[in-house]
Phi, psi and omega in degrees: 000057178257148177259326177223156178302129177081358182237126181258148178225154177283343179271134177289160177293170188305307178296326178294323178295321178294318177296324178295325177294320178295316178301318179296316178297319180290327175293318175300319178296322178298314178293322176297320178294323176295318176296321178296321177300313180295319176296321177297321176295320178297318177297315181299321185272325192242358183244129173258112180277122182295150181286343186240033178286164177302128181097352181289137179049056183282156174284339182231127190300303188295321175297322177294320178297316180299314179294318181295315181291323176298316177297315181298323182286332185249326186232013184267007182094167186299311184295313182292319178296320178295317180297313180293317181295317178294324177299317178294321177296321178298323177299316181295313181294323178295323177293320176299320178299322177297314180299319177295326183291334180299321182272357185277343183059033180237119177295326178298317179296317182297307185288323179293323179288324178294310182296317178299316179298312180298322179292320178295315178297317178298319177297321178297316179294325176287330171296317175297322177295321176298318177296321182294310193242353179056038178265130183297329181295332176295322178294321179293319178296320177301315180294320179295319179290330173301314180296321177298316180298312180298315180297320180297314180292322177295319177296320178297316179301316180295312185288323181293326182286350183271000000 
């Protein structure tokens, strides 16, 4: 972390600062994913999703997901609304992590943020699918993709720091 030959500074050099921003974003995502896990457990244990909510059993998947997630965010109760809202926020922060990774010149930052983002988006779509069709395998896929996202960000934090 030198700025000039023979002179040390507490501030990292320019590429290091960009990599540090990616690490910080990925650390925030890890904590967000842990909170999402806990909210998901609360939804699983304490929320009964009605069979006839808006978006349930749609003829078209994406339209149903949009209606279901809108319903979950506004009329699905505190736990479900918190889970859906945090999921949408995680998508935004994961996209920001990708943008930050472009300037970091770190392949580890780039790939961990891409894989994490895709896993979060996939988990979100499977959450929407669970709302649409109430199939347990959608919930399992959502949980598996959550684990992929968390592992990706943890690996990125480790690799970027080396």
